[in-house]
C-alpha positions, 0 to 999 in steps of 0.5 A, a space after each residue: 456527526 458534529 463537525 470538529 476543527 483540526 487540532 493543533 499538532 495534527 500535521 506534526 503527527 501526519 509527518 511522523 506517520 508519513 516517515 513511518 510509511 517511508 520506512 515501510 516501503 523502503 523495507 518492501 523494495 529492498 528485495 526487488 532492488 537487490 533481486 539480481 545479486 540475491 538470485 545470483 548468490 543464492 542460485 534461485 530460479 524465477 519461481 523461487 524468487 517469486 516465492 520470496 516476493 510473495 512470502 512477504 504477504 503470507 501473514 500480511 493480511 491476517 496480521 492486518 485484520 487481527 491488529 485492526 481489531 486490536 487498535 479499536 481497543 488499544 491506543 494506535 500510538 503503542 501499536 505503531 511503536 511495536 510494529 516499527 520495532 518488529 520491522 527493524 529487528 526482522 532486517 538484522 539477520 540478513 547482515 551476515 551469511 544467510 540461506 534462502 530459508 532464513 531470508 524467506 522466514 525473515 520476510 514473512 515476519 517482516 510482512 506480518 509486522 508491516 501488514 497493518 501499517 497503512 490501516 493503523 496509520 490512517 486510523 491514527 490520522 483520522 483521530 486528528 482530522 474531521 471527515 471533510 479534511 481527511 483526503 489530503 492527509 490520506 494522500 500525504 500518508 500514501 505518499 510515504 510509499 513513493 518517497 520510501 522508494 524515491 529516497 531509499 532506492 539511490 541509497 540502498 542501491 549504492 550500498 548494494 553496488 559498493 558493499 553488499 546487499 546484506 548491508 542494505 538490510 542492516 541499514 534499514 534495520 537501523 533506520 527503523 530503530 531511529 523512527 521508533 525512538 522518534 515516535 516514542 518521544 513525539 507520537 501522540 494519540 489524536 483527540 478526535 475520538 468518539 464521545 458518549 454523545 457521538 456514540 449515541 448518534 453513531 450506533 454500531 452496524 453489524 460487521 457483516 453489513 459493513 463488509 458486504 456493502 457495495 462500497 466496501 466490496 468496490 474498494 477491495 476489488 479496485 485496490 486488489 488490482 492496484 496492489 497487483 501492480 504495486 507488488 510486481 513493481 516491488 519484486 520484478 521491476 528492477 530484475 526486468 530492466 536489468 535482465 531484459 532491457 540490458 541496464 546495469 545494477 547501478 543504472 537500474 537503481 535510478 530507473 527504479 525510482 521513476 514509477 514512484 516519482 510519477 505515482 507520487 504526483 498522481 497521489 498528491 494530485 488525486 488528494 488535492 482534486 478530491 478535496 477541491 471537488 468536495 469543497 465545491 459540493 460534489 458528492 463523494 461518489 464522484 469526488 472519491 469513487 469515480 476519481 479513484 477508479 478511472 485511472 486504474 482502467 486507463 493504466 491497464 489500457 496503457 500496460 496492454 500496449 507494452 508487447 507492441 513496442 520495441 524500444 527499451 525507453 518506451 517500455 519503461 515509460 509505459 510501465 511507469 505511467 500504467 502502473 503509476 496511475 494506480 495510486 489514485 485508489 489508495 487515496 480515496 478508499 480509506 476516507 470512503 470507508 470512514 464515511 459510513 463506518 462507525 468510529 468504534 469500528 473504523 480501525 477494524 474495517 479499514 484493516 480488513 479492507 487492507 488485509 483483503 486487497 493485499 492478498 494480491 501481493 501473495 499471488 502476483 509475484 508467484 504468477 509472474 515467476 511461474 510465467 517467466 520460468 515457463 515462457 519460451 524466452 525471458 522477455 516473453 515471460 515478462 511481457 505476458 506477466 505485465 499483460 495479465 497485470 493490465 487485464 486485472 487492473 482494467 477489471 478492478 477499475 470497472 468494478 470500482 466504477 460500478 460499486 463505489 457509492 459512499 455518499 448513500 452507503 451510511 444512510 442505507 446501513 443505519 436503516 438496516 441496523 436495528 438500533 436497540 440491538 446494536 447501539 
């Protein structure tokens, strides 16, 4: 494919989509942050709260896959706008008196709206950056998750402590509407799209071959483990430090920021190092695949030690570092998939990848809730749940190391695709 320069305005769009992801993760974190007052007011058992955490992901994957195919045919600009409006409107019912069922339904709707967020945003950004410059903007986009928590947690926690958890949801609805207005005014479609000449040199590959390629499977497997840790952090981190480690809701708000601060550093460092290594001629197998998968294994090994320490500060540090190391894989997988996926199929493939790995978001909060409810003590339940998380991270990281070979994937897939039929 012909190398293209970065168009003017690319970083403006990147910033807007970074803010998009900030809003996205602020929406995600609010239930976990308000977990104790929600459980108290609605009289929820751990399994019910686990169900609430998982409900966000019930339609998440399905929506991601469907919208991934839609965005291949409709400008990403309009898809992003509709998604932001759905997010905002799904928050407002919680402002008043709400039942567990209403809260559950609204979280399911919100999850359906947010499921395609990262894949559509990445697809939109890749219309502004050529392949060799995509890792850093992907890292910036991924940073939206960290900053969504870092910026939102103190503000939302202040609202929860001084007013009510109900108003925290309302504040997020207003922020979502503000972003939608800004995007409507400034959002644009990127100019780096497939031309007829490029399409001739970039023939379609059957989706079956793309989705059964070792790198696609490796990305799904590796990110599945990372997202298990992330979904536990979104739902259970704050209740853990309040109920098991003895911190107040006010203190817990600041402590809940720590994993995301550390994760933000990991994400940016990974993006910078990956792009630096590629600039020095290293293959994407190492500059993306090995660089993204290895921290998962290290993080899992760190989490494995949690049951063997007693001090609350040490347990928080292990949880922060172990789960924070997962961030590397989010930076490298979308660019790896974009390496070997034809442009006309890229939006769908990245969306299917997102839809598959986020299935762990359905399972992880439910598993943790069940383990806690049936454990001999609250602390024992949490520590068992985090040990399960550690084992899943280690296995997923090892699968990533085994399967991520993007540098040779494209040539292999194009050799398999009969050009006259799929061009």
